[in-house]
N, C-alpha and C positions, 0 to 999 in steps of 0.2 A: 696257170698263167705265168708267162715269162717275167723275169725281174724287170726287164726294160719296159714291157707294157704296163706292169704294175706301177712303176715309177712315174710313167706318163699319166696314168689314171689318178695317182695320188696327187700330183702336182695340179691336175685339172680340178680335182675335188677341193684342194686347198684354195685355188683361185675362185671357184664357185662360192666357197664359204665367205671369203673376203667380200665378194660382190653382194652376197646376201646381207652381210652385216653393214655394208656401205650403201645398200639400196635405198633405205628410207631417207638418210640425209641427202643423197643425190636427188631423189624425187622431190624432196622439200625445196632444194636449191632450184630445180627447174621450175617448179610451181611459183616460187617467189619471183624468179627472173621474169617469167611471162607476165605475172600480175603487175609487178613494179613497172615493166616496160609499157603496158597499156595505160597505167595511171600516169606515168611520166609523159607520154605522148599526148594524152588527153589534156593535161594541165598546160603543156607548152602550146598546144593548138588553140586552146581557148583564150590564151593571152597573146596570140599572134606571133609567138616565137618561131624561129626556124626549126623545122622538123627534119632530123636525119632519117634515113630509111630505117625500116624495122630491125633489120639484122644489125646495123650499126648501133642502134639503141640498146639491143640486147648485149652486144659486145662491151659497150661502155659500162653498163651495169654489172657485167660479169667481172670486168677488171676492178670495179669498185668493190665487188663482193670479196675479191681475193686481195684487197688492200693495195691495189696498184691503179689508182684512177688515171684515166687518159683524157677525160672531158673536163672543161672548166665548170666551176660551181654555177648552177642556174640561178635566174633571178625570180622565178615564180615560186610562191610559197609551198605548194604541194610538191613540186619538183625538188625543192630544197629539203623537204622532210624525207623524200625518198632517198636523196643522197646521204642524209644523216643515218637513216635506218639501215641502209644496205650494208655498210661495214659491220654494224651490230648483228645483223642476220648472218653475215658471213662468219663472224666470231662464234655465234651460237652453233651453226652447222658444223664448223671445224671442230668445236669442242665435243659435239656428239660423235662425229666420226672418229676422232682421236680416242675418245673414251671406249667406244665399242671395239675398235681394232686393237687399241692398246691393251685392253683387258685380256685379249687372246694372245698377244705377243709377249707381254711382260709379266703376267701373272702365271706362275708355274702350274698351278692346279688347273686353271682354265686352258692353258696351252696343252697340257697333257691330256685333258678331257677331249679337246678338239682332235688332237693327233690320234687318240684311241678310237674315236668315232669314225674318222676318215679311213684309217687302216682296216677297221673291221668291215666297213661298207664295201671295200674292194675285195673281200675274200669270198671264195666259193669253194665248196668241197673241203672245208677246213675242219679241225677238231676243236671242240669246246671243252675245256677242262674246268670243272667247278671245284674250287678249293685248291689254294696254292700253299699247302702245308708240306710236311716232309714227303708224303706220297705224291701229291699233285706236282710238286716241284720236280721230282725224279721222273714222273711220267712226261712232263713237258720237255725235260732234257732229252729223253729218248725219242720223243716225237720230232724234235728239231733235228736230232741226229739222223732220222729217217727222211728228212727233207719235207716234213708236213708243215702246213700252215696251222698255227695255233692261236686261239683267243682264250683268255683265262678270265675267271670270275673269282673274286676273293672279298670276303666281308671285313677282314681285319687288315686295314691299310698299313698298320705299324709293323707288320711281319717283315722280317729281313728278306724272306724268299721273294716277296713281291718286287722289290727293287732289283734283285738279281735277275728275275724273269724279264722285267722291263728293259734291263740292260742288254738282254739277248734279242730285243726287238719285238717282243710279244706284247700285244695290246692287253692290258689288264683292266677290266671293268670292276668298279668297287660297288658292292651291294649284295643283297640276298638273292642267291640263284633260284630261290623258290618263287621269285617275283616274275610273273608272265611277261611284263613289259621289259625286264632286263634280259630274259631269255630271247625275246624277239630282237632286242638291240644287238646281242652277240651273234645273231644270224643262225639260230638253231634251225630255222626253216630251210636253209640252204647248206647246212653242215653235213659232213659225211659221218661224224661220230660225236657222241657226248660221253665224257668220262666224269662220273660223279665220285669225287674223291674227297669230300669233306669228312670231318670226324664225327658226324651225326648220322646215324643209320636212317632215322626217319626223314631227315632232310634229303639224303641221297635218294631215298625211295620216292619222295615227292618230286624231286627234280627229274628223275627217270621217267615217271608217269607223265609229267608235263611235257617233256621233250618228245616222247612218243605221240602225245596228243597233237602237238604242233607239227611234227614231221614223222609220220608213220614209217618212213623209209630210213630214218636215221638209225645208226648203230649205237646202242647204249651199253656202256660198261659201268657197273655200279660196285662201289666198295661198301662192304658190310663187315662189322667186327664179329657178329654172330655167324659162324660158318654154317650152322644148320639152317638158320633163317635165310642166309644168302642162297642156299640151294633151293629152298622152297619158293622164295620170292621170284627167283630167276625163272623157274619153270612155270609158276602159276600166272605171272604177268607177261610172259612171252618176251622178256628182256633178252638181249643178245648174250650178255655175260654178267654174272655177279661173282664177286671174289671177296675173300677174307684175307686181309694182309697178314694176319697171324698164321693162317693156314699156309699161305705162300712162303712165309719166312721159316716156318718150323722145320721143313726138311733140310734146307741148307744149313741152319744152325746146328741141327743134330749131326749131320754128316761132318761139318767142319770141326765139330768138337772131338771127333774120333779119327778123322783122316786128314792128312795134309794134301795140299795141291788141288782141292776141290774148288772149282770156279763157280758152279751153280748147281742147283738141284730143282727138280720139278716132279710132280706126281702125275702119272699116267694111269688112270683107273686106280687100282690098289697098289701099283708098283712105283717106288721112288726111283727115279733115274738121275744120274749126275753127269756133268762134264768135268773131267779131272785131268791133270797133267801126269803123264807117265814117262819115265826115262827108259829108253831101250838099253838093255844090259850090254856090257862090253863084249861078252862072249856070244852074242846073238848073231847069226848069219844074216846077210842081206835078204830081204823078203818083200815081195810085192804087197801093196796094201790090200788088194783083192784077196790074195792068199791068206794074209794075216786075219782079215775079217771073217773068212770061212772057218778058221781054226779057233779063234778067240771070240767070246760073246761081247763084241763092242763094235763101234763104228769110229773110224778115225776122222776127226773134224778138221785138224790143222797140224802143222809140223814146223819145228824149228831145228835147223842144223846147228850143231855145236852148242856152246854154253851161252852165246849171246846172239842178238839179231832178232828180226821180226818173225812172227809166225806167218806161214803162207798156207793157202788152200791146197788141197791135195786131190789127185785123181786115182782111180783104182790101179792104174798101170805104174804109179810112182813107186819107187823103191825106198824101203825103210832100212836104215843102216844103224850100226851100234853107235850109241851116244846121242841119237836123235831124241828130241823132247816132243812127245805127242800130246795132243789134247784129244781125248776119246770120250764118246758118249756111251754109257753103259748103265745097267741096273746097279743100284747102290750095293746090293748083296753080292754082285759079281766083281766089284772093284778090286778086292784083295786078290782074287784069282787072276784078273787081267794083269795086275801089277806083277804078280809072281811069274806069269808066263812070258811077259815082255821083259821084265827086269832080271829074272833068274834068281 
């Protein structure tokens, strides 16, 4: 959905919310005006007083209801009572409307809850992240960087990550993600993916099962601290992906402890692969990237000319020169050999 269309839909939803909140007082006002008009006309008629037409009577009572009377005070007793009661009714209805709308406009918690509900209702094909801790917060950052719509659930509202996520424009629902009603509220039924990133393995498992039950097509990624359990659960329950944060972090920690310039590490089957920076040696001749990749067990991901400046993507026909800083993808065991062959 385009930002412009979403902005229009959000404004329409906000207007609808105000109308829903103001609906009962408005209906009460209309009911009172019609009833008071009939009573006033009946009393004037039975005492032989001049009767204005029906619309004029409604208008006179309306002006009285909003504290701006336009008609003189009547002489008949019931009509006088109507004139006394009408401003009081207007004061009561005004107080009801101000209270209902004011609670939404001036109370931070209520205003935030309304905004969260409206924003969530407009989302389709979004990602639901359950748990806004260290892992959940980083996942949300990456998803926003990819241009994805995100809705979050967090049980601990005093966590500093929650405010940071809200400041990025992400709706955060407060509560237990194992609650079916809350999962429905965040739109699991129309989401593209659910990330279970709380610090409780059993809670993540329950959330994953509930999400699949509500939406069998949704992609579920589940965090688990126990790596062996993660592998067993993911396969047995047909979840899309289960992961252990310690297992993901272990390769990069081990490689960075022994090698400089390593940017990331990942495990592919039983092989740990890394992306690392490698400086081309001063004595190396110019070489096409395609030729370099045939001779050396690596793939060139990006390149930077000289000592400063941004990294840029590369093509097989691009030429590598002495002094270039390359980011290469290679097996961790091959990294020393790659550096030796490129750096001399």
